[in-house]
N, C-alpha and C positions, 0 to 999 in steps of 0.2 A: 635329807629330804628337801626338795626344792621349795623355796619360800614364794608365796604368791601375794597378789594385791589383797586378796581376801584375808590373808594372815595379818597384814598390816592394819586393815580396817578393824579386825577383831581385837587388835592391840590398842585401838582407840585413835588411830591416825586418820586424818581427812585425806581422801584421794586427791591427786593432782598430778601435774606433769613430773613432779619430783619423784614419784613412785618408780618410774622407769630406771632412773639412775640408781636409786636406793636398792632396787631388786637386783640389778646387775651386780652391785657390790656385794650384797648379802649372799647371793648364790655363787659368787666367785671366791668367797672366804668362809671358812668354817668358824662360826661364832656361836658362843653360848647365848642363851636367851637374854642374860644380863648384858652381855657385850652388844647384842643387837639393839637393845633398848638405849644404851648409851649412844651408839652410832645414830639411831633414828632421831633421838632427841636433839642431836647436833645438826642434822641436815633438814629436818622437817621445818616447813615454814611456820613462823610464829604468828598464829591467827588469834586475833582478839575476839573472843566469843561475846556476843551481845545478847544478854538475857532480857526477857520481858520486864516491864515495870512491876514492882511488887504490888503497888496500888494502882487502880485505874485512874487515868487522867480524867479530871472532871469534864463533863460535856453539858450542853444546853438542852433542856428537855422542853421543847415547844409543843407539848402534847399533853392531853389529859383525857381520861375516860369519861364520856358523856353519859353512858348508861351501862348496866351490868354486862351486856354483850361485849363491851370493849375492854373490860377490866383485864381479862386474861391476855388479850392481844398486847395491851400497853405494858403489862408486867413482863411479857416475853421479849418485847423490844428493849426494855431496860436491862433485862438479864443478859441478852446477847451483847449489848453495848458495854456493859460492865466488864465483860471478858475482852472484847475487842480493844477497848481503850487501854489495855495493858501492853499492847504491841509496842515494841521499843522505839519505833520511828514516830509514833503518834504524839502530837502536841495539843490538839484541840478537836472538838467534835460537836455535833448538834443533831437533833432529830426533829422531823416535821410532823404536823398533825395527821398526815396520811400514812404514817409509818406502820410497817408490819414486818415481822421476821421472815427470813428466807434462809433455808439451809440450816447448818448446825449452829449450836450456841457459839458465839464468838465471831460469826460471819456478819458482815455489814448488813443491816436491815434495809429494805426498801424505805425510802424517806430518810436515809442517813447521810450525814456529811462528816467525813473524817479528814483532818488535816495532818499530813505527815511531812517531816523535814527531810529533804534530799532523797525521797523515796517514792517510787510508783508501785502501787499494789494492784496487780491485774485483777484479782478477785473482787476488788472494791469498785471496779467499773463493770465487772461481769462480762459474759460473752456477748451481750447485746450492746456493744460499744456504740456510744453516740446515739442511743435511742433519743428521738427528738420529734418536734412538731413544727410544721410550716403552714402558714396561712397565705392564701391568695384571694384578694377581692376581685370579683368579676363585674363589679358595678351592679346596675339594676337588671340583672338577668334572672330568668325563671329558675329557682333552685332545683326543680325537678329535672330541667334540662341538664343542669350541671351534674346532678347525681346520676342520671341515666348515662350521660357521656362518660363520667368517671368510672362507672361499672364496666364499660366496654374498653377502658384504657388500662386500669390497674390490674394487679395480679396478687392474689392472696394464696396462702398455703405453702407447702413445702417445696424446696427446690427452686430452680430458676425458670427462665422462659426462653423459648426458641426465637421469638420475634424480639431480639435484644435491641436495646438502645445502644448508641455508640459511645464507647469509653474514649474520652479525649486523649490524644497522643501525648500531650504534655503531662497529664496525670499518670498515664501508663509509664512514661519514662522515669518519673520520680519514684514510682513503685519499684521498678526494676533496679533502682540504685539503692534500695533500702534492704538491709539484712533480713528483716522480718517479712517483707512483702514480695521479694523477687522470685518466688517459686512459681512454677506453671500452675499449680493448684490455686494459689492466691489470685493469679491473673484470670484464670477461668471463672472463679467465683465473682470477681469484680465485674466481669463482662456479662455473665449470664444472670446474675442477681440484680443487675441494674434495672430499675422499674418494677421492683417487687416489694411487697410489704410484710410478708411473713404471716404469722398467726398470733395466737394469744390475745393480748389486749390491744394490739395494733388496729388502726381503723382509718377510714376515710369518711369525714364528717362534712356535711353541707348545712349551712344555716345563714341567718341574716344578722348583721350588726344591729344591736339595739340602738346605737348612737346615730347611724347613717342610713340604715335600711338596705345597705348593699349586701349582695349575695357573696358569701365567703366559703371557700373550701379549705379544710384543714386535714393534713395527713399526719399520721403518727406511726413511725417505725424506726428501726435502727439500721445498722450496717450489714445485717443479714449474714450470710456465710462468710463473706469477705472479712468482716470484723471478728466473727467467731474464730476464724482460722488464726488471726493475729493473737487473740486472747489465749488460745491453746499454746502457741509458741511462747508467748510472754510468761505464762504460768510455768513452763518448763525451765526457763532461764531464772525466774524468781525462786523456784523450788531448789535449784542447784545452789543458789546463793544462800537460801535459808539453811539448808543442810550443813553448809560449811561454816556459816557465821552466826546463825541464831537457831540452833536445832530445837530449842524449847518454845519457839514461836509457832503458833498454829499454822498448818500448811495453807489454809485458806487466806492467811495474812502474810504470806511470803511476799518479798518485794525485790525490785531491781533498783540499785542505787543510781540516781540520776547522774552523778558525776563519773560514772563508768562509761566505757565505750558503748556497751549494750544499752545502758540507760538512755544515752543521747539518741541512739538509733530507735529505741522503742518510743520515745517521746515524738520523734519525727514521724514514725509510723502511725501513731495516734492522730497526728494532724492530717495525714493523708487519708486516713479512714474518715475523719471529720469532713474533709473536702468531698470524698466520695458520697457520704451520706447526704450531705446538702444537695449534691447533684442528683441523688436518687429521688429526693423530694421534687426537685426542679423539673426533671424530665416528665414526671407524672402531671404536675401542674401545668406545664407548658403544653403538653399533649392534649389535656382536657380543654384548655383555652382555645387551642387551634381547632380542635374538632367541633367544639360548640360555637365557634366563631365569636368568642367573647373576648373583650379587651381586658388586659390585666391592669387594674387600677392601683393596687398596693400589694406588698408582700413583705413578710419578715419571718424569722424562724428562731428557734433556740433548742439547744440540747437540754436533757434533764437526766442523762446517764453518762457521765464523762469524768475526766480528770482535768482540773484547771490549775494553772501555774501562776504563782505570785512570788517572784523572787526564788528563794530556795524552798518555798512551801508549796505543797501539792494538795489541792482540795479535791478529794474523791467524793463525788456526788452520785449516790446510788438512788435514783428517783428523787431528785431535788432540782428545782429550777433556779438557775443563776440570775440574781437580780442585778448585781453589780456589773457595769459595763466593762470593767477590767477583765472579766471572765468571758466576754462575748465580743471578740474583735470586730465582727461585722454587725454589731448591734445597730438597730434603726430606731431612733427616738426612745431608747430604753424600754421598749415594749416587749413583754413576754407573754406566752400562752400557757394556760393551765387548764387542761381538760378534766372533766369530772366523770360523767358517764353519758351514754348515748341520748338520754332524754333530758339532760341538764345543759345549761349554757356552757360554752368554753369561755373561760375568763381571760380578759386582756388586762395585764397588770403592769405596774411600775413599782420600783422600790429602791431603798438604799440599804447599805450595810449597817447593821447594828451589832452590838456586842453579842446578842443571843442568836441572831439569824446567820451570822458569818457571811452575809451577802447572798443568802438563798431563800427560796420560798418552796412550798409544796409542789409536787408535780401532778397531783390529781387526787382522786378520792381514796385510793388505797383499799385494802381489804381487812376485815376482822377475822374471817375464817378462810380456809383453803377452798380452791375450786371444787375439789372432790367432796368436801364437807357440805358445801352449798348445794351440790347436786343431791346428796343424800337427804338434806333437810327438806327438799322439795319433791321427794319421791312419791308423795301422795297425790300429785297432780300430773297431768300429761304435759309434755313439752309444749304442745300447741296452746294449751290453756295458759301456761305461764307466759309464753311469748305474747299472746294476745293481750293479756292484762298489762304487761310491763312496757309494751311498745305502742300502746294506744296513743293516737295523735302524732306519731312520728313515722316516717318511712324507713323502717329498719330492715336491712337486708344482710344475708349471710352469703358470701361469695361462693362457698361450696354447695349451697342449697340445703345444708344441714344446720339446724338451730343449735347453738351452744349456749345453754342457759347459764353457764358459769361466767358469761360475759354480759349478761343482762343487768340492768341497774341495781337490782336488789343484792347482787353479788358483791357490791362495793359499799364502802362506808357512806354514811349520810352526808350528802354533798353540802347541805346547809351548815352542818356542824363543822365541817372542814373550813368553810368560809368564815364562820364565827371565830374559830381559833386563829385563823390567819390575822384577823383584825386584833384579837386579844394579844397575840404575841408579836405584832408588828412585822408580818411576813408578806409585805406588798400591799399596794392599794389598787383596787379594781377600778379601771377607767372605761371599760366597755365589756359587753357580753355578746357572744355570738349565739343567738337563739337557735335552737335545733329545728331543722327541717327533716333531715334523715341521715342515716349512717350505714356504712358497709363495713363488715368485719369478716374474718376468714370463716368462722363457723367450724363445725366439727368435720374438717376435711379428711381426718384420718379414719372416718367411719368405713371407708372402702379400702382401708389398708389390708394387705394379704392376711396378716395374722388375725384381724377381726373377721374377715370373711370366713376363714377356716373355723374359727370359734363359733360363728353363727351357723355355718353348715353342719357342724358337729352337733350343736344343740337341736337344730331342726331334724337331723337324722334320729337323735335320741327320742325326741318327742313323737316322731312318726312311728318309731319302734314300739313305744308305749301304747299308741293307738291300735296297732295291729296285734298286740298281744292278746 
């Protein structure tokens, strides 16, 4: 009977290029099972299996529950970090006051920082690679003019846009020279998603500096489909490595060794995605300034969802703002942006690395409950009633025209409590506040999705049938 690769796997051997030579030999020679085992043990690569830590590596807990509604959330954050910190590459970690769990237990929470040695964990930066914020000051310009102009320039919702901004040739050339980014799909996404902001908690915010009175626009988004495509490829490479070298590690915590060829390529791909994401902010800000005939007075930006390198250590920040300039090569005056919610100021902060913050601050207000639970909790009121109450005194808009109450202020943690804990735990110093004028978000753009239309038409038909009975 012919021996196959499945037979070798069933015997406990890890697949690889050596399978071909071994199978040729086994099928050319009649061997007993014992003889097969002796031969395979001789030719199989000697792989050192890396098991998770027996005990979780200690991490810094820069968070506490302020009231009963937060107790379950904080406990869930601790539970998932207790599992995550057993990952064999991990050497340190921290959580921020805006932390909340996402995914299965053992997956990095929003508001988490995990330090790994010689390892990049794609799931720890997630599909929204380089989610970030950029501010541009337009000086003493009417904020309504900026918001109106921005609404005509930006693009929220799924997919790309047909009136694409131009992808620089130099950036395209670097992409085409990278293993992870050189596909035609990757190039298509890089071109068509340029100048788009996506959905969820991404926004375009206009306000005034508390310190100077200047009108400032802030955009919040990541690398869109371009980055998500890289994440997907990175997870495949990481999972292949995990299966071979650390099968007991959770799939979500699979990693790519930085000192491998693929590790170097992935790190370079991340830097190109970072450059693309910064450009994605810039094209929107520049277009608004040009169309509004407003002069750009100041500008800076920072990521809060990325991987940062310091020697052989990789800091995975899932919703955490880097304070230390060593993490932000294009830092301007050490200033960082921390948004809270649409009716709260955006914080401008500075800070230094301490033992407990690892060089990071919160990225925003976070959530205590899921979007769906928040919607259920407010089912006793109409969407318009909730919107009117929560957006009083600000110009809040949803690009799709459909209100998404899961992105209104009450869906998030108490902004003042986050700021109080920032001060308590030494997570950055507030040097200015961008006071809110108005905000644009995607809204429920999927309300007109085909499957929703079919469901709505089916319900209407059923209701009509009941009336005619």
